[in-house]
Rosetta silent file (secondary structure, phi, psi, omega in degrees, C-alpha in Angstrom):
SEQUENCE: MDELEAAWYDLQLTGKVHVSVPHLAAEALAAGFDGLTLREFSGLGVRDDLEALRLLPVVLTELGCDLGTDKKPWGEIVSWESSRDRFEPDLVARTEQALAVVQRDLDRTEARVGRLTLHWTGRFDDDDEPQLLLGFDGAPFRGGGDPPPYVGGPDLPRTVLSVAAGVQDCIMELFVFFWPECPLHRRGLHLPESHSEWEGAGWPAWRCRAAGGHDVAVLGKLRKGASPTG
SCORE:     score description
SCORE:     0.000 S_00000001
   1 L     0.000  -28.318  176.792   25.682    3.165  -16.630 S_00000001
   2 H   -59.235  -37.486  179.118   22.592    1.030  -16.970 S_00000001
   3 H   -65.531  -37.683  176.427   23.727   -0.967  -13.918 S_00000001
   4 H   -65.258  -39.980  176.001   23.955    2.248  -11.878 S_00000001
   5 H   -64.249  -39.764 -179.834   20.415    3.186  -12.901 S_00000001
   6 H   -62.137  -41.026  179.064   19.234   -0.269  -12.006 S_00000001
   7 H   -64.009  -36.594  177.523   20.863    0.097   -8.549 S_00000001
   8 H   -64.314  -44.306 -178.122   19.037    3.422   -8.057 S_00000001
   9 H   -73.128  -28.726  172.895   15.640    1.923   -8.852 S_00000001
  10 H   -65.651  -38.597  177.019   16.419   -1.051   -6.613 S_00000001
  11 H   -62.267  -43.425 -178.340   17.142    1.436   -3.810 S_00000001
  12 H   -66.867  -32.489 -176.186   13.805    3.179   -4.449 S_00000001
  13 H   -81.149  -43.976 -171.478   11.906   -0.109   -4.410 S_00000001
  14 H  -111.076  -11.762 -173.264   13.491   -1.974   -1.510 S_00000001
  15 L    78.828    4.179 -178.645   15.423    0.665    0.459 S_00000001
  16 L  -138.741  159.903  171.919   18.607   -1.263   -0.211 S_00000001
  17 L  -118.356  128.266 -171.474   21.207   -1.745   -2.918 S_00000001
  18 L  -101.565   15.769  179.201   22.265   -5.367   -3.436 S_00000001
  19 L  -136.286  167.644  174.387   25.506   -4.678   -5.423 S_00000001
  20 L   -80.871  105.276 -178.143   28.713   -2.722   -4.866 S_00000001
  21 H   -72.076  -32.161  173.299   27.880    0.657   -6.363 S_00000001
  22 H   -59.850  -36.088  175.264   31.505    1.972   -6.191 S_00000001
  23 H   -62.735  -41.199  179.111   32.429   -1.064   -8.307 S_00000001
  24 H   -67.774  -33.620  177.015   29.716   -0.161  -10.804 S_00000001
  25 H   -66.323  -40.865  177.691   31.061    3.429  -10.859 S_00000001
  26 H   -60.631  -41.155  179.617   34.517    2.089  -11.625 S_00000001
  27 H   -69.867  -31.299  176.359   33.146    0.089  -14.480 S_00000001
  28 H   -68.900  -40.036  175.070   31.348    3.149  -15.854 S_00000001
  29 H   -57.338  -46.481  178.710   34.645    5.067  -15.802 S_00000001
  30 H   -61.864  -27.367 -178.886   36.288    2.202  -17.668 S_00000001
  31 L   -86.909   -0.544  175.355   33.498    2.269  -20.239 S_00000001
  32 L   108.719   -5.022  176.811   34.222    5.954  -21.001 S_00000001
  33 L   -78.580  149.241 -177.892   31.813    7.810  -18.775 S_00000001
  34 L  -148.549  158.272  176.630   33.358   10.590  -16.701 S_00000001
  35 L   166.168  152.989 -173.332   32.573   13.183  -14.084 S_00000001
  36 H   -64.148  -43.264  179.518   33.997   14.568  -10.832 S_00000001
  37 H   -68.722  -38.208  179.206   31.339   12.877   -8.621 S_00000001
  38 H   -62.007  -38.882  177.892   31.692    9.660  -10.535 S_00000001
  39 H   -66.103  -43.723  177.055   35.451    9.597   -9.874 S_00000001
  40 H   -60.151  -42.674 -178.248   34.807   10.282   -6.184 S_00000001
  41 H   -61.839  -43.148 -175.977   32.167    7.596   -6.123 S_00000001
  42 H   -69.396  -16.806 -177.051   34.415    4.944   -7.672 S_00000001
  43 L   -93.026   -1.163 -179.254   37.045    5.549   -4.960 S_00000001
  44 L   -71.724  151.955 -178.529   34.780    4.784   -2.027 S_00000001
  45 L   -93.494 -179.452 -177.376   35.514    1.754    0.126 S_00000001
  46 L   -67.748  -19.720 -179.534   33.314   -1.077    1.309 S_00000001
  47 L   -94.110    4.478 -177.738   32.527    0.747    4.598 S_00000001
  48 L  -100.569   39.590 -175.774   31.263    3.860    2.839 S_00000001
  49 H   -56.874  -48.483 -176.117   27.754    2.544    2.153 S_00000001
  50 H   -62.605  -42.210  178.211   25.881    5.641    3.351 S_00000001
  51 H   -64.463  -36.797  179.841   28.058    8.007    1.366 S_00000001
  52 H   -63.015  -43.210 -177.374   27.672    5.764   -1.678 S_00000001
  53 H   -69.328  -34.512  176.552   23.856    5.857   -1.396 S_00000001
  54 H   -65.045  -38.880 -175.093   23.962    9.630   -0.966 S_00000001
  55 H   -83.593  -20.829 -175.547   26.087   10.113   -4.057 S_00000001
  56 H   -53.821  -50.491  178.659   24.293    7.623   -6.297 S_00000001
  57 H   -67.448  -29.336  179.031   21.488   10.008   -7.480 S_00000001
  58 H   -67.026  -44.154  179.571   24.065   12.873   -7.760 S_00000001
  59 H   -59.515  -48.323 -178.611   26.246   10.687  -10.044 S_00000001
  60 H   -61.699  -41.594  174.841   23.315    9.713  -12.204 S_00000001
  61 H   -64.609  -38.634  176.857   22.140   13.270  -12.591 S_00000001
  62 H   -62.733  -30.901 -177.758   25.662   14.361  -13.465 S_00000001
  63 L   -87.575   -0.184  173.668   25.751   11.724  -16.186 S_00000001
  64 L    93.745   12.559 -179.452   22.510   13.064  -17.630 S_00000001
  65 L   -79.637  139.777  173.363   20.084   10.404  -16.416 S_00000001
  66 L   -91.861  106.909 -175.988   16.441   11.251  -15.833 S_00000001
  67 L   -75.746   -9.273  175.557   15.559    9.579  -12.578 S_00000001
  68 L    61.579   32.029 -176.542   11.899   10.249  -13.178 S_00000001
  69 L   -64.601  -22.765 -178.324   11.154   11.281   -9.561 S_00000001
  70 L  -104.264   12.988 -173.321    8.222   13.379  -10.742 S_00000001
  71 L  -101.844  -25.554 -173.141    6.762   10.841  -13.139 S_00000001
  72 L  -123.208  131.957  177.930    5.355    8.159  -10.898 S_00000001
  73 L   -71.231  -15.548  176.687    2.967    8.541   -7.877 S_00000001
  74 L  -153.702  174.126 -178.504    4.524    5.313   -6.582 S_00000001
  75 L   -87.007 -160.735  176.233    7.317    2.890   -7.471 S_00000001
  76 L   -63.280  127.555 -179.154    6.935   -0.552   -9.074 S_00000001
  77 L   -79.265  129.821 -175.210    3.921   -2.205   -7.519 S_00000001
  78 E  -119.989  143.221  178.810    4.757   -5.507   -5.795 S_00000001
  79 E   -61.725  153.462  176.075    2.428   -8.212   -4.568 S_00000001
  80 H   -61.187  -42.754 -179.739    1.921   -8.523   -0.807 S_00000001
  81 H   -59.470  -31.594 -179.089    3.229  -12.072   -0.885 S_00000001
  82 H   -84.770  -16.071 -172.643    6.488  -10.924   -2.464 S_00000001
  83 H  -116.269  -15.255 -170.197    6.988   -7.933   -0.081 S_00000001
  84 H   -58.757  -30.322 -176.599    5.532   -8.906    3.291 S_00000001
  85 H   -70.958   -9.112  179.693    8.859  -10.204    4.654 S_00000001
  86 H   -85.880   -9.735 -171.827   10.302   -6.629    4.456 S_00000001
  87 L  -106.076  164.479  177.514    7.856   -5.238    6.975 S_00000001
  88 L   -62.157  138.084 -176.075    7.550   -5.460   10.752 S_00000001
  89 H   -54.859  -40.228 -178.779    5.861   -8.676   11.952 S_00000001
  90 H   -63.943  -40.435 -179.504    3.181   -6.783   13.925 S_00000001
  91 H   -65.801  -41.885  177.777    2.235   -4.734   10.886 S_00000001
  92 H   -61.737  -46.474 -178.399    2.054   -7.877    8.719 S_00000001
  93 H   -58.757  -52.683 -176.382   -0.092   -9.699   11.308 S_00000001
  94 H   -70.118  -31.743  177.649   -2.679   -6.944   11.739 S_00000001
  95 H   -66.714  -44.189 -179.710   -2.810   -6.188    7.992 S_00000001
  96 H   -69.715  -35.219  175.834   -3.466   -9.811    7.122 S_00000001
  97 H   -64.452  -43.374  177.954   -6.046  -10.087    9.918 S_00000001
  98 H   -62.010  -41.078  179.764   -7.812   -6.979    8.629 S_00000001
  99 H   -63.408  -41.200  177.836   -7.844   -8.317    5.104 S_00000001
 100 H   -64.382  -38.143  178.821   -9.406  -11.590    6.380 S_00000001
 101 H   -60.963  -48.259 -178.311  -12.083   -9.697    8.334 S_00000001
 102 H   -73.461  -34.776  171.617  -13.237   -7.729    5.330 S_00000001
 103 H   -58.462  -35.575  178.839  -12.938  -10.717    3.032 S_00000001
 104 H   -64.626  -40.025  177.613  -15.300  -12.556    5.349 S_00000001
 105 H   -65.570  -40.510  177.133  -17.872   -9.756    4.928 S_00000001
 106 H   -58.751  -48.429 -175.770  -17.437   -9.905    1.123 S_00000001
 107 H   -65.116  -44.651 -176.171  -17.959  -13.636    1.112 S_00000001
 108 H   -71.194  -24.038  174.630  -20.935  -13.695    3.446 S_00000001
 109 L   -92.725    2.724  177.089  -22.754  -11.026    1.502 S_00000001
 110 L    55.731   48.879 -178.107  -22.018  -12.790   -1.780 S_00000001
 111 L   -68.183  -29.192  176.943  -20.441   -9.665   -3.264 S_00000001
 112 L    53.827   51.658  176.479  -18.865  -11.689   -6.090 S_00000001
 113 L  -112.718    0.264  179.566  -16.037   -9.200   -6.758 S_00000001
 114 L   104.072 -176.070 -179.106  -13.185  -11.665   -6.501 S_00000001
 115 L   -84.192  129.727  178.464  -10.474  -12.311   -3.931 S_00000001
 116 E   -71.829  128.383 -178.326   -9.278   -9.254   -2.024 S_00000001
 117 E  -130.036  156.218  178.399   -5.541   -8.712   -2.474 S_00000001
 118 E  -111.701  151.719 -179.544   -2.883   -6.363   -1.153 S_00000001
 119 E  -146.529  138.688  178.172   -0.052   -4.688   -3.065 S_00000001
 120 E   -93.809  132.306 -177.350    2.924   -2.606   -2.040 S_00000001
 121 E   -75.897   -8.137 -176.857    3.646    0.532   -4.024 S_00000001
 122 E    87.994    6.274 -178.903    7.391    0.187   -3.398 S_00000001
 123 E  -128.509  161.590  176.806    7.352    3.300   -1.187 S_00000001
 124 E  -119.884  152.604  177.482    7.101    4.219    2.505 S_00000001
 125 L   -84.089 -172.877 -176.950    5.302    7.182    4.059 S_00000001
 126 L   -66.720  -17.851  178.559    6.854    9.772    6.370 S_00000001
 127 L  -100.322   16.819 -179.362    6.385    7.413    9.339 S_00000001
 128 L    62.296   25.583  175.220    8.207    4.583    7.512 S_00000001
 129 L   -93.251  138.263 -179.654    4.992    2.678    7.034 S_00000001
 130 E   -64.881  140.149  176.498    4.622    0.821    3.686 S_00000001
 131 E   -87.079  108.963 -173.231    2.141    2.399    1.275 S_00000001
 132 E  -108.405  135.689  176.313   -0.288   -0.425    0.514 S_00000001
 133 E  -107.643  150.572  171.360   -2.949   -0.629   -2.186 S_00000001
 134 E   -93.573  167.294  174.886   -5.958   -2.892   -2.346 S_00000001
 135 E  -169.277 -174.870  177.259   -7.111   -4.849   -5.363 S_00000001
 136 E  -128.737  133.382  178.382   -8.963   -7.889   -6.538 S_00000001
 137 L    52.372   39.601  176.117   -7.599  -11.181   -7.815 S_00000001
 138 L    83.597    0.153  178.065   -4.070   -9.849   -7.893 S_00000001
 139 E  -103.731  113.968 -177.757   -4.822   -6.658   -9.826 S_00000001
 140 E   -68.708  144.558  179.092   -4.082   -3.503   -7.775 S_00000001
 141 L   -96.265  117.075 -175.015   -6.657   -0.727   -7.823 S_00000001
 142 L   -94.474    5.503  178.028   -4.825    2.517   -8.712 S_00000001
 143 L   100.411  159.494  176.005   -7.710    4.884   -8.188 S_00000001
 144 L   -81.967  -94.802  178.077  -10.202    6.541  -10.442 S_00000001
 145 L   -87.251  -29.175 -176.924   -9.190   10.142  -10.997 S_00000001
 146 L  -115.840  155.789  172.065   -7.021   10.443   -7.835 S_00000001
 147 L   -59.558  140.174 -179.755   -4.575    7.988   -6.225 S_00000001
 148 L   -72.109  158.384  176.715   -6.472    5.834   -3.795 S_00000001
 149 L   -67.727  150.408  179.037   -5.862    6.115   -0.051 S_00000001
 150 L   -85.791  153.353 -175.740   -3.280    3.718    1.314 S_00000001
 151 E   -89.966  136.347  176.655   -4.249    0.936    3.708 S_00000001
 152 L   163.361  173.038  178.691   -2.964    0.876    7.256 S_00000001
 153 L   175.607  157.314 -176.377   -3.560    1.755   10.925 S_00000001
 154 L   -74.996  -15.392  177.773   -1.896    1.757   14.315 S_00000001
 155 L  -147.068  175.883 -176.191   -4.015   -1.152   15.589 S_00000001
 156 H   -63.503  -50.310 -179.801   -6.298   -3.872   14.249 S_00000001
 157 H   -55.294  -44.888 -178.059   -9.658   -2.024   14.436 S_00000001
 158 H   -69.288  -32.407  176.867   -8.311    1.007   12.601 S_00000001
 159 H   -67.656  -38.974  178.215   -6.584   -1.199   10.021 S_00000001
 160 H   -63.108  -45.338  177.805   -9.865   -3.056    9.468 S_00000001
 161 H   -59.595  -41.573 -179.501  -11.632    0.265    9.015 S_00000001
 162 H   -63.582  -45.720  179.580   -8.985    1.400    6.539 S_00000001
 163 H   -64.242  -46.756 -177.923   -9.339   -1.823    4.511 S_00000001
 164 H   -60.518  -45.722  176.888  -13.162   -1.701    4.572 S_00000001
 165 H   -58.190  -44.177  179.287  -13.191    1.939    3.432 S_00000001
 166 H   -64.035  -39.717  177.328  -10.766    1.085    0.647 S_00000001
 167 H   -63.621  -41.420  173.971  -12.909   -1.856   -0.484 S_00000001
 168 H   -54.961  -46.122 -179.571  -15.948    0.363   -0.685 S_00000001
 169 H   -63.570  -44.587 -177.543  -14.073    2.747   -2.932 S_00000001
 170 H   -61.600  -46.383 -175.007  -12.696   -0.068   -5.090 S_00000001
 171 H   -66.743  -40.064  179.041  -16.066   -1.646   -5.567 S_00000001
 172 H   -66.382  -42.286 -177.264  -17.802    1.596   -6.492 S_00000001
 173 H   -71.735  -40.208 -174.937  -15.083    2.491   -8.990 S_00000001
 174 H   -88.991  -35.659 -174.144  -14.592   -0.968  -10.529 S_00000001
 175 H  -116.378   -7.487  173.171  -18.011   -2.569  -10.311 S_00000001
 176 L    61.468   45.162  168.452  -20.283    0.502   -9.993 S_00000001
 177 L  -147.865  158.568 -177.987  -22.378   -0.573   -7.040 S_00000001
 178 L   -93.045  130.907  178.638  -22.436    0.312   -3.357 S_00000001
 179 L  -130.935  143.613  -13.462  -21.315   -2.373   -0.929 S_00000001
 180 L   -81.965 -179.785 -177.471  -22.517   -3.449    1.570 S_00000001
 181 E  -124.196  143.582  175.463  -26.264   -2.973    1.698 S_00000001
 182 L   -68.007  122.271 -177.176  -28.723   -2.916    4.521 S_00000001
 183 L   -67.960  -19.291 -177.855  -30.911   -6.046    4.179 S_00000001
 184 L   -89.507  -44.109 -174.739  -33.902   -4.234    5.716 S_00000001
 185 L  -106.236   -7.017  178.597  -33.803   -0.870    3.904 S_00000001
 186 L    58.373   38.126  175.407  -31.783   -1.783    0.765 S_00000001
 187 L  -121.609  155.234 -178.542  -29.535    1.207    1.305 S_00000001
 188 E   -64.624  143.634  176.933  -25.754    1.305    1.435 S_00000001
 189 L   -88.021  155.880 -176.043  -24.096    0.831    4.804 S_00000001
 190 E  -124.746  152.135  176.086  -21.622    3.272    6.244 S_00000001
 191 L   -89.079  158.722  176.917  -18.528    3.058    8.386 S_00000001
 192 L   -54.968  139.731  177.433  -18.063    5.116   11.608 S_00000001
 193 L   -85.302  -19.766  178.848  -17.004    8.725   10.832 S_00000001
 194 L  -145.145  157.878 -178.971  -14.992    9.051   14.034 S_00000001
 195 H   -62.583  -30.276 -178.151  -13.285    6.818   16.546 S_00000001
 196 H   -63.079  -20.321 -177.461  -15.652    8.002   19.283 S_00000001
 197 H   -74.981  -18.212 -175.642  -18.529    6.255   17.542 S_00000001
 198 L  -132.607  -15.083 -173.719  -17.069    2.770   18.203 S_00000001
 199 L   -60.229  -32.193  177.400  -14.253    3.002   20.717 S_00000001
 200 L   -64.631  -34.803  179.080  -16.577    2.378   23.658 S_00000001
 201 L   -82.540  -21.205  176.030  -17.753   -0.893   22.099 S_00000001
 202 L    92.014   -9.591 -179.426  -14.199   -1.840   21.169 S_00000001
 203 L  -156.090  135.269 -177.655  -14.958   -2.717   17.536 S_00000001
 204 L   -71.298  158.713 -177.833  -16.515   -0.742   14.643 S_00000001
 205 E  -130.664  153.914  169.484  -19.871   -1.668   13.034 S_00000001
 206 E   -76.443  132.548 -174.395  -21.563   -1.280    9.682 S_00000001
 207 E  -128.168  136.672  173.319  -24.350    1.256   10.080 S_00000001
 208 E   -97.834  139.569 -178.057  -27.472    2.029    8.103 S_00000001
 209 L   -97.095    2.779  179.031  -28.669    5.665    8.245 S_00000001
 210 H   -79.146  157.044  176.643  -32.284    4.878    7.392 S_00000001
 211 H    51.624   45.719  177.921  -35.138    5.008    9.943 S_00000001
 212 H    84.297   -7.993  176.400  -33.108    7.069   12.407 S_00000001
 213 L    96.560  136.997  174.948  -29.991    4.949   12.005 S_00000001
 214 E  -160.486  148.498  175.642  -29.098    1.481   13.255 S_00000001
 215 E   -77.816  141.916  177.405  -26.134   -0.834   13.380 S_00000001
 216 E   -99.581  -44.912  178.048  -26.392   -3.918   11.110 S_00000001
 217 E  -168.449  152.553  174.129  -23.333   -5.899   12.163 S_00000001
 218 E   -70.115  157.394 -179.360  -19.829   -5.368   13.460 S_00000001
 219 L   -61.997  133.662 -176.807  -17.154   -5.540   10.754 S_00000001
 220 L    95.044   -5.647 -178.572  -16.409   -9.154    9.946 S_00000001
 221 L  -122.376   17.437  174.103  -19.878  -10.382   10.983 S_00000001
 222 L   -68.085  153.922  169.979  -22.036   -9.371    8.026 S_00000001
 223 L  -153.369  151.837 -179.178  -24.150  -11.977    6.320 S_00000001
 224 L   -60.279  125.688  179.309  -26.634  -11.887    3.481 S_00000001
 225 L    78.005   14.392 -178.852  -30.074  -11.036    4.801 S_00000001
 226 L   -62.375  142.297  174.742  -28.779  -10.262    8.360 S_00000001
 227 L   -82.569  148.981  177.479  -31.147   -8.508   10.723 S_00000001
 228 L   -58.208  151.132  179.620  -30.144   -5.174   12.273 S_00000001
 229 L   -87.624   -6.286  178.613  -28.475   -5.386   15.659 S_00000001
 230 L   136.090    0.000    0.000  -30.424   -2.473   17.076 S_00000001
């Protein structure tokens, strides 16, 4: 039965099962486990994959397994490097570009918080997009009191905004300081609150709200001691 449970968690993590689950069901019967659904399960053929996946949680529940569906806000967290091949190439490209843009701002402002990293929660949202977490130096940030927002967007600018907002949250929670900072007014910079604030320019900017408000730099172009752009 342990093998059936392992197949279930593999399904939750990757969306696939890499073994013959009817064969595992037959082995469970031979080991002394029994149940009506288990018997039905063991009799499925190699072309009955969808039915096998539908019955797998039913069989495990019938055998008394606690699948723990209400225990974890996400599945096993996997590094971006280990999971990126499972996602659409366009999503991978814009996510990695967005990460590089924000990392450039971190480096140029000498934030000294470590290398920005991505992590997959093992789950997908309702639009079949992977739920991605940010972190530093390979350690995922799981949120303070609440689960952190997931990173993503339909295009590069929105993905960059998502990553930048997530990094601000991470730094505040983990390092207890506001990033980035206006070099003129020494106040924290803000991201656009709506798409209409930047869509005309084509790219979002970091903005200081002091002295009537002014843009400091577009995302990816920050540098330590930079002058306001106007």
